[in-house]
C-alpha angles and dihedrals in degrees: 000000000000093000091053090050090050092052093053092044091052096054098035096092089061090061099041124092109300094019122125092248096040095133090059094055094114092053089052091047091051092056092044091051091049094055103029139041117246113274093217128090134196115274117257089240126065132025117349112208118177114195131153092210123088131147095273095047092045092053092045089052090054091048091051089050090053095049094086089055092046096048093044090047091053091053094042093052090057093040093053090051094055091042091052094050094043097244128136114226135175124244094261093054092050092049093046093051091044091051092052088055101041105035095062089052090052092049093050092047094051095040096052096038097046091043090058092044091052091047093052091044090053094047096044094037096228135126121278107244122216093236095107092057085076098035091050089061097038093058095059092043092060093048129088114250090243096057113131110250094230089059090052089053093046093048092047092051092048093048096047097043101037100024099044120003093048087061095048104277135272113011094016102076118108096200129057104260098216092049089048087058092049093046090051091055093042093059099030100042107015095162091064096049102038137044122029096352100105099085122055113226102169112180093333125105117244120237119263113283094016116163126180092205117138123218089262091055090047088054091055090047091050090058092051094045093040090228131135110275092214092053091048091051090049093048097060135131093264118047114244093002093132100034114137090251092054091046091052094045091044099233091146137095115278146100115336099257105016105072102078116074089181093058090046091053090051088053090047091054090053093049094046096045091050093046093239098112127052111243089195093061094042093048095044093052090057091043093050092050092048094048092048090046089053091049089051089051090055093048095043096183093154140007094264090056089054092060107118109262095238091061090066088065094060104037127081121358098310096119094044092047093047094050105037107020112026089051094052101137093216101053100028128083118279103205118086095233090043091058091060092048094043095050095042092053091049090055093047094046091049092059093041092054091046098052101033102037112043090175088075104035096169099072098171093074096055093037094056094044091050093049091046086065093048096042095093090048091052090050091048093056093042091054091044091052091049091051092049092049093049093048089055090054094046119103123214 
């Protein structure tokens, strides 16, 4: 790493005060911070706090936790293509095709997002935070592999400018930035993020009877046809495609990083063990979805409501949303009791939106965005209740 340090040291005078590129100092500093550790230490006097967690390490931990979803998503994008066109391919071919679909989306997301971050940092003269390192990966993972690249760029720009910078930048946004990007595309360009967009076909012809419908779309169709959702998932164009095992593993059509509950749980384990993610929020989201699914089973007003409650935990983006988005420390609740309430309501709302509003089959997106708005209110009432309880115990 010495040669990298020498390179930064050589060009640093150009970016410092009085240098010819002085106004770009914060962009230089962002790159230096990414590659090198800070060269400053705490003064010998004053408080001494030793902690392994800082912003950069926290964001890198989240990225590492997302890697299983990303790598699985790359393989699955290629696998679903060959499955849809009826061809048998080896692992390398599936990964190569998946990479050609996913990597450009990643590049566009990071290029547009970081470009905007650098622009705002230069104008406002403040440091570039590492927050977009996570957001830049989250955005591609919630997109279908067939999404047009210009839409990825447009959604990223909208999310960063309107969803974050308009509120003051990293740590000030009230809505999850990646979900803001997805919501923008969902309402602005619904045909590219819903319907038969989850499997890439390219120039190949799909097999007879092929349908790109996801389990959520099948649920909406089951309500209209008044047929059992489980039987409709079993009677699909590819035998066993929507078995519970496949749903849990994620070997189904869907967004790049959302299909595999197993990969999401591996990411959850990393976040919880490192103290970065809130196990209370993650657990309560799953609990809320299961409880609401059980209530729907008891009511049984339509075929979607009769879907066994545990299936709700492995279909759609519930697991991905619970692990990587609901637990976002900026937009989630901060109080310990509030985390339970916040996560539980997200899980319940997800199932409610799924079974009662087929027009928006992916309930986790709207549920998290809605609860992002109510998170401060939940914290307010939790703190108020704590104050009231302590005042009752106080003696005058």
